[in-house]
C-alpha angles and dihedrals in degrees: 000000000000123000122241127217138186091208103067127110115271118261106204116220108220120205113177117217119212109264097231092167090067092046092052091047088053095056118113115244095258091045090052089057091050090048091053090048089054088051094050090049087060093050093077093148087068107028129048090193140004131202139182112225102170119132134053110349095017090134090218097311127122110169121356134197116200117210096198140022087258085080111183091004090061138038118318141163125229121212108197108196119213112178101180133155088239137034120292112263137209098257096058092041091055092048092053095046090047090053096050094048092046092057092042088054088050089058096248088129141337115277109273116263087216130018118196126188104210100207108161092195092046131239133288120269090250093054091043089055090051092050088058091047105054097177091049090049090053092049091047091054093048094046092044097045097112092046100046106021115021095088099026110056098076121022114256092358136100115234110196121198099255124196090253093049093046091052090049091052092046089053094052117097106234091194084080089072120090141154129237121201128190093274093054090052094049091050093064113101092221094063100081098083090044091055091048093051097042102042099025089223102120111207092227162108096031118232116274104245129211109222114241111262091239124060109256127219091247088065098054102109102042092043090052089049090054093048089052090048091054090050093048090048093064108281098102094164092073110101102156141007090268090066091063091078086079092053109055095181091055093042089055090046090054092048091055090052091049091050088052092047093051092045088060091045091051091048093054096041090051097051106028099087094052102033130071112255091239090064093059090042090052090057091047090052094046090053093044097050090042095059107025096091091051090048093051094046122103114272132179091242140348095263090056087051091053092048092047092051090049090052091049092047089055090063098042114117112218124198136214139064094305097049094109090057095050100093128181096272089050093052091046092047091052087062089059089048089056086051094047099087137091086244099030124200089215118047122191094193113059 
Protein backbone atom coordinates (compact mmCIF):
# COMPACT_ATOMS: atom_id res chain seq x y z
CA UNK A 1 0.00 0.00 0.00
CA UNK A 2 1.49 3.33 -1.06
CA UNK A 3 2.15 6.12 1.41
CA UNK A 4 0.48 9.48 1.18
CA UNK A 5 1.99 12.84 2.00
CA UNK A 6 0.83 16.42 2.21
CA UNK A 7 4.30 17.69 1.38
CA UNK A 8 4.75 16.53 -2.20
CA UNK A 9 4.85 18.71 -5.37
CA UNK A 10 1.48 19.37 -6.94
CA UNK A 11 0.48 17.30 -9.97
CA UNK A 12 -2.09 19.35 -11.88
CA UNK A 13 -4.98 17.42 -13.34
CA UNK A 14 -5.75 18.78 -16.80
CA UNK A 15 -9.25 18.50 -18.25
CA UNK A 16 -9.62 20.16 -21.64
CA UNK A 17 -12.93 21.86 -22.36
CA UNK A 18 -14.24 21.99 -25.94
CA UNK A 19 -13.30 25.33 -27.50
CA UNK A 20 -16.73 26.29 -28.74
CA UNK A 21 -15.73 29.87 -29.40
CA UNK A 22 -13.41 28.68 -32.18
CA UNK A 23 -16.09 26.41 -33.62
CA UNK A 24 -18.58 29.30 -33.77
CA UNK A 25 -15.99 31.58 -35.35
CA UNK A 26 -15.43 28.93 -38.03
CA UNK A 27 -19.10 28.76 -39.08
CA UNK A 28 -20.00 29.91 -42.58
CA UNK A 29 -22.32 32.97 -42.69
CA UNK A 30 -25.45 30.98 -43.52
CA UNK A 31 -24.60 28.42 -40.85
CA UNK A 32 -24.17 31.17 -38.28
CA UNK A 33 -27.73 32.31 -39.02
CA UNK A 34 -29.00 28.74 -38.61
CA UNK A 35 -27.03 28.42 -35.39
CA UNK A 36 -28.60 31.60 -34.01
CA UNK A 37 -32.05 30.36 -35.06
CA UNK A 38 -31.39 27.15 -33.08
CA UNK A 39 -30.41 29.29 -30.11
CA UNK A 40 -33.57 31.41 -30.29
CA UNK A 41 -35.67 28.26 -30.51
CA UNK A 42 -34.24 27.26 -27.11
CA UNK A 43 -35.10 30.65 -25.58
CA UNK A 44 -38.76 29.76 -25.18
CA UNK A 45 -39.13 31.86 -22.04
CA UNK A 46 -38.58 34.93 -24.27
CA UNK A 47 -39.81 34.05 -27.76
CA UNK A 48 -43.06 32.42 -28.80
CA UNK A 49 -41.66 31.81 -32.29
CA UNK A 50 -38.42 32.32 -34.22
CA UNK A 51 -37.77 32.58 -37.94
CA UNK A 52 -34.85 32.99 -40.33
CA UNK A 53 -35.60 35.63 -42.98
CA UNK A 54 -32.20 36.03 -44.64
CA UNK A 55 -31.95 35.97 -48.41
CA UNK A 56 -33.70 37.82 -51.21
CA UNK A 57 -36.61 39.81 -49.85
CA UNK A 58 -35.51 39.65 -46.23
CA UNK A 59 -36.24 43.40 -45.83
CA UNK A 60 -33.23 43.82 -43.59
CA UNK A 61 -33.96 40.86 -41.29
CA UNK A 62 -31.73 37.87 -40.59
CA UNK A 63 -33.07 35.88 -37.64
CA UNK A 64 -36.11 37.11 -35.75
CA UNK A 65 -37.54 36.25 -32.35
CA UNK A 66 -41.22 37.13 -31.83
CA UNK A 67 -42.27 38.02 -28.28
CA UNK A 68 -46.01 37.55 -28.87
CA UNK A 69 -48.38 35.81 -31.23
CA UNK A 70 -48.89 39.14 -32.96
CA UNK A 71 -45.59 38.36 -34.69
CA UNK A 72 -44.53 41.31 -36.90
CA UNK A 73 -47.50 43.31 -35.77
CA UNK A 74 -46.21 43.16 -32.21
CA UNK A 75 -42.83 43.33 -30.46
CA UNK A 76 -39.93 41.40 -31.98
CA UNK A 77 -36.15 41.20 -31.85
CA UNK A 78 -33.83 41.15 -34.84
CA UNK A 79 -30.52 39.28 -34.79
CA UNK A 80 -28.38 40.54 -37.68
CA UNK A 81 -25.61 38.01 -38.21
CA UNK A 82 -22.24 39.28 -39.43
CA UNK A 83 -19.69 36.52 -39.75
CA UNK A 84 -16.67 38.47 -40.96
CA UNK A 85 -12.95 37.84 -40.75
CA UNK A 86 -12.62 41.10 -38.85
CA UNK A 87 -14.68 43.12 -36.40
CA UNK A 88 -17.92 44.71 -37.57
CA UNK A 89 -17.42 48.37 -38.50
CA UNK A 90 -19.52 51.52 -38.47
CA UNK A 91 -20.33 51.68 -42.19
CA UNK A 92 -21.95 48.26 -42.40
CA UNK A 93 -23.77 48.77 -39.11
CA UNK A 94 -25.30 52.04 -40.29
CA UNK A 95 -26.36 50.43 -43.55
CA UNK A 96 -28.15 47.61 -41.72
CA UNK A 97 -29.88 49.89 -39.22
CA UNK A 98 -30.93 52.19 -42.05
CA UNK A 99 -32.42 49.24 -43.90
CA UNK A 100 -34.46 47.94 -40.97
CA UNK A 101 -35.85 51.39 -40.16
CA UNK A 102 -36.65 52.08 -43.81
CA UNK A 103 -38.78 48.94 -44.12
CA UNK A 104 -40.39 49.56 -40.72
CA UNK A 105 -41.35 53.02 -41.94
CA UNK A 106 -42.82 51.40 -45.06
CA UNK A 107 -45.10 49.31 -42.83
CA UNK A 108 -43.49 45.94 -43.61
CA UNK A 109 -43.23 45.36 -39.86
CA UNK A 110 -43.16 47.29 -36.60
CA UNK A 111 -39.74 48.66 -35.62
CA UNK A 112 -37.83 46.00 -33.65
CA UNK A 113 -37.98 46.28 -29.88
CA UNK A 114 -34.38 45.07 -29.81
CA UNK A 115 -31.78 44.96 -32.58
CA UNK A 116 -28.71 42.80 -32.06
CA UNK A 117 -25.66 42.68 -34.26
CA UNK A 118 -24.41 39.12 -33.92
CA UNK A 119 -20.73 39.67 -34.64
CA UNK A 120 -18.76 36.71 -33.26
CA UNK A 121 -15.45 38.60 -33.57
CA UNK A 122 -16.93 41.70 -31.99
CA UNK A 123 -17.21 45.27 -33.25
CA UNK A 124 -14.67 48.01 -33.86
CA UNK A 125 -13.92 50.49 -31.11
CA UNK A 126 -15.65 53.25 -33.08
CA UNK A 127 -18.84 51.25 -33.44
CA UNK A 128 -18.67 50.17 -29.81
CA UNK A 129 -18.49 53.82 -28.79
CA UNK A 130 -21.57 54.60 -30.89
CA UNK A 131 -23.50 51.73 -29.32
CA UNK A 132 -22.91 53.34 -25.94
CA UNK A 133 -23.98 56.77 -27.23
CA UNK A 134 -27.42 56.19 -28.77
CA UNK A 135 -28.10 59.81 -29.71
CA UNK A 136 -24.69 60.15 -31.36
CA UNK A 137 -25.32 56.90 -33.22
CA UNK A 138 -28.66 58.27 -34.46
CA UNK A 139 -27.08 61.54 -35.61
CA UNK A 140 -24.27 59.65 -37.34
CA UNK A 141 -26.80 57.59 -39.30
CA UNK A 142 -28.83 60.62 -40.35
CA UNK A 143 -25.78 62.65 -41.32
CA UNK A 144 -24.20 59.70 -43.13
CA UNK A 145 -27.33 58.49 -44.93
CA UNK A 146 -26.17 59.39 -48.41
CA UNK A 147 -22.75 57.81 -47.83
CA UNK A 148 -23.89 54.55 -46.24
CA UNK A 149 -27.53 53.98 -47.20
CA UNK A 150 -28.64 55.88 -50.31
CA UNK A 151 -27.60 53.20 -52.81
CA UNK A 152 -27.81 50.16 -50.51
CA UNK A 153 -31.29 49.91 -49.00
CA UNK A 154 -33.08 48.57 -52.08
CA UNK A 155 -31.12 46.86 -54.85
CA UNK A 156 -30.61 49.02 -57.95
CA UNK A 157 -32.59 51.86 -56.45
CA UNK A 158 -31.78 55.13 -54.72
CA UNK A 159 -33.43 55.57 -51.33
CA UNK A 160 -33.26 59.21 -50.27
CA UNK A 161 -33.77 60.26 -46.66
CA UNK A 162 -37.28 61.72 -46.96
CA UNK A 163 -38.85 63.93 -44.34
CA UNK A 164 -41.08 61.05 -43.24
CA UNK A 165 -38.21 58.61 -42.98
CA UNK A 166 -36.01 61.07 -41.11
CA UNK A 167 -38.78 61.70 -38.58
CA UNK A 168 -39.25 57.94 -38.15
CA UNK A 169 -35.52 57.45 -37.50
CA UNK A 170 -35.45 60.34 -35.06
CA UNK A 171 -38.33 58.76 -33.13
CA UNK A 172 -36.58 55.39 -32.82
CA UNK A 173 -34.73 54.66 -29.56
CA UNK A 174 -31.17 53.73 -30.56
CA UNK A 175 -30.48 52.35 -27.07
CA UNK A 176 -32.36 49.29 -28.33
CA UNK A 177 -29.35 48.44 -30.50
CA UNK A 178 -26.59 46.21 -29.11
CA UNK A 179 -23.87 43.81 -30.24
CA UNK A 180 -23.30 40.18 -29.27
CA UNK A 181 -19.90 38.57 -29.68
CA UNK A 182 -19.09 34.88 -29.30
CA UNK A 183 -18.55 35.19 -25.54
CA UNK A 184 -21.95 36.78 -24.98
CA UNK A 185 -23.57 33.90 -26.86
CA UNK A 186 -21.70 31.26 -24.85
CA UNK A 187 -22.71 32.94 -21.58
CA UNK A 188 -26.41 32.33 -22.21
CA UNK A 189 -27.75 29.38 -20.22
CA UNK A 190 -29.86 28.20 -23.18
CA UNK A 191 -26.84 27.54 -25.39
CA UNK A 192 -25.80 24.11 -24.05
CA UNK A 193 -28.22 22.01 -26.10
CA UNK A 194 -27.45 24.05 -29.21
CA UNK A 195 -23.73 23.38 -28.84
CA UNK A 196 -24.40 19.67 -28.35
CA UNK A 197 -26.54 19.43 -31.48
CA UNK A 198 -24.35 21.58 -33.71
CA UNK A 199 -20.91 20.37 -32.81
CA UNK A 200 -21.75 16.89 -31.59
CA UNK A 201 -19.37 17.36 -28.70
CA UNK A 202 -21.68 17.03 -25.73
CA UNK A 203 -20.36 18.93 -22.75
CA UNK A 204 -20.94 15.99 -20.46
CA UNK A 205 -20.48 13.78 -18.76
CA UNK A 206 -17.16 14.97 -17.42
CA UNK A 207 -14.18 12.60 -17.61
CA UNK A 208 -13.87 10.19 -14.71
CA UNK A 209 -10.63 11.24 -13.01
CA UNK A 210 -8.12 9.14 -11.11
CA UNK A 211 -7.04 11.03 -8.00
CA UNK A 212 -3.31 11.82 -7.87
CA UNK A 213 -1.45 9.30 -5.74
CA UNK A 214 -0.22 12.09 -3.49
CA UNK A 215 -2.49 14.43 -1.58
CA UNK A 216 -2.59 17.78 -3.34
CA UNK A 217 -2.60 21.24 -1.73
CA UNK A 218 -6.16 21.83 -2.98
CA UNK A 219 -7.33 18.99 -0.72
CA UNK A 220 -5.85 20.24 2.54
CA UNK A 221 -8.95 21.31 4.47
CA UNK A 222 -11.32 18.45 3.76
CA UNK A 223 -8.54 15.87 4.23
CA UNK A 224 -7.67 17.40 7.62
CA UNK A 225 -11.36 17.27 8.54
CA UNK A 226 -11.44 13.57 7.67
CA UNK A 227 -8.28 12.85 9.69
CA UNK A 228 -9.87 14.55 12.70
CA UNK A 229 -13.05 12.54 12.11
CA UNK A 230 -11.07 9.29 12.20
CA UNK A 231 -9.37 10.37 15.43
CA UNK A 232 -12.66 11.36 17.07
CA UNK A 233 -14.22 8.08 16.00
CA UNK A 234 -11.87 5.99 18.12
CA UNK A 235 -8.54 5.73 16.31
CA UNK A 236 -6.67 8.33 18.36
CA UNK A 237 -3.23 7.21 17.16
CA UNK A 238 -3.85 8.78 13.72
CA UNK A 239 -2.09 12.12 13.45
CA UNK A 240 -1.65 12.43 9.68
CA UNK A 241 -2.58 10.80 6.40
CA UNK A 242 0.57 8.68 6.57
CA UNK A 243 -0.74 6.86 9.65
CA UNK A 244 -3.68 5.46 7.66
CA UNK A 245 -1.39 2.83 6.12
CA UNK A 246 -1.82 0.93 9.39
CA UNK A 247 -5.61 1.09 9.17
CA UNK A 248 -6.71 -0.37 5.81
CA UNK A 249 -10.45 0.23 6.35
CA UNK A 250 -9.84 3.93 7.00
CA UNK A 251 -7.38 4.17 4.14
CA UNK A 252 -10.02 2.74 1.79
CA UNK A 253 -12.61 5.13 3.25
CA UNK A 254 -10.33 8.09 2.55
CA UNK A 255 -9.72 6.89 -1.03
CA UNK A 256 -13.47 6.81 -1.67
CA UNK A 257 -13.80 10.37 -0.41
CA UNK A 258 -10.94 11.49 -2.65
CA UNK A 259 -12.57 9.84 -5.67
CA UNK A 260 -15.75 11.76 -4.88
CA UNK A 261 -13.89 15.04 -4.40
CA UNK A 262 -12.09 14.70 -7.72
CA UNK A 263 -15.31 13.72 -9.49
CA UNK A 264 -16.74 17.07 -8.40
CA UNK A 265 -13.55 18.88 -9.43
CA UNK A 266 -13.62 17.22 -12.86
CA UNK A 267 -17.29 18.10 -13.29
CA UNK A 268 -16.70 21.79 -12.58
CA UNK A 269 -13.52 22.02 -14.64
CA UNK A 270 -15.29 20.39 -17.56
CA UNK A 271 -18.27 22.76 -17.60
CA UNK A 272 -17.05 26.05 -16.14
CA UNK A 273 -15.73 27.66 -19.37
CA UNK A 274 -18.96 27.05 -21.29
CA UNK A 275 -21.58 27.40 -18.56
CA UNK A 276 -22.79 30.50 -16.71
CA UNK A 277 -21.44 30.58 -13.12
CA UNK A 278 -24.96 30.63 -11.68
CA UNK A 279 -25.62 27.15 -13.10
CA UNK A 280 -22.74 25.62 -11.14
CA UNK A 281 -23.68 27.64 -8.05
CA UNK A 282 -27.24 26.35 -8.30
CA UNK A 283 -25.97 22.76 -8.16
CA UNK A 284 -23.72 23.60 -5.19
CA UNK A 285 -26.71 25.12 -3.38
CA UNK A 286 -28.99 22.16 -4.18
CA UNK A 287 -26.48 19.74 -2.69
CA UNK A 288 -25.78 21.90 0.35
CA UNK A 289 -29.41 22.43 1.29
CA UNK A 290 -30.12 18.78 0.55
CA UNK A 291 -27.59 17.49 3.10
CA UNK A 292 -27.12 20.22 5.73
CA UNK A 293 -29.83 18.95 8.09
CA UNK A 294 -28.36 15.45 8.02
CA UNK A 295 -24.90 16.87 8.64
CA UNK A 296 -26.10 18.91 11.64
CA UNK A 297 -28.06 16.03 13.18
CA UNK A 298 -26.73 14.02 16.13
CA UNK A 299 -24.53 11.09 15.13
CA UNK A 300 -22.66 8.47 17.17
CA UNK A 301 -19.33 9.67 15.74
CA UNK A 302 -17.98 11.88 12.93
CA UNK A 303 -17.34 9.02 10.47
CA UNK A 304 -21.00 8.02 10.74
CA UNK A 305 -21.84 11.68 10.05
CA UNK A 306 -19.69 11.62 6.88
CA UNK A 307 -21.27 8.38 5.70
CA UNK A 308 -24.79 9.64 6.43
CA UNK A 309 -24.15 12.81 4.44
CA UNK A 310 -22.78 10.76 1.53
CA UNK A 311 -25.91 8.60 1.57
CA UNK A 312 -28.12 11.69 1.62
CA UNK A 313 -26.15 13.34 -1.20
CA UNK A 314 -26.77 10.29 -3.37
CA UNK A 315 -30.52 10.96 -3.19
CA UNK A 316 -30.41 14.75 -3.63
CA UNK A 317 -32.19 15.93 -6.79
CA UNK A 318 -30.37 18.82 -8.43
CA UNK A 319 -31.93 21.15 -10.98
CA UNK A 320 -30.74 23.00 -14.05
CA UNK A 321 -29.35 22.25 -17.48
CA UNK A 322 -26.49 20.10 -16.14
CA UNK A 323 -28.60 17.93 -13.85
CA UNK A 324 -28.26 14.85 -16.05
CA UNK A 325 -24.47 15.08 -15.78
CA UNK A 326 -24.41 15.42 -11.99
CA UNK A 327 -24.02 11.79 -10.94
CA UNK A 328 -23.83 10.40 -7.41
CA UNK A 329 -20.02 10.73 -7.04
CA UNK A 330 -20.24 14.37 -8.21
CA UNK A 331 -22.96 15.23 -5.68
CA UNK A 332 -21.02 13.47 -2.93
CA UNK A 333 -17.81 15.21 -3.96
CA UNK A 334 -19.52 18.59 -3.78
CA UNK A 335 -20.10 17.86 -0.09
CA UNK A 336 -16.33 17.54 0.38
CA UNK A 337 -15.88 20.78 -1.54
CA UNK A 338 -18.20 22.44 0.98
CA UNK A 339 -15.97 20.97 3.69
CA UNK A 340 -12.78 22.06 1.95
CA UNK A 341 -12.46 25.55 3.44
CA UNK A 342 -10.85 27.16 6.43
CA UNK A 343 -14.38 27.99 7.59
CA UNK A 344 -16.28 25.08 6.04
CA UNK A 345 -20.00 25.04 5.35
CA UNK A 346 -20.06 21.32 6.19
CA UNK A 347 -18.26 20.21 9.37
CA UNK A 348 -17.65 16.55 10.09
CA UNK A 349 -16.67 17.15 13.73
CA UNK A 350 -19.44 18.85 15.72
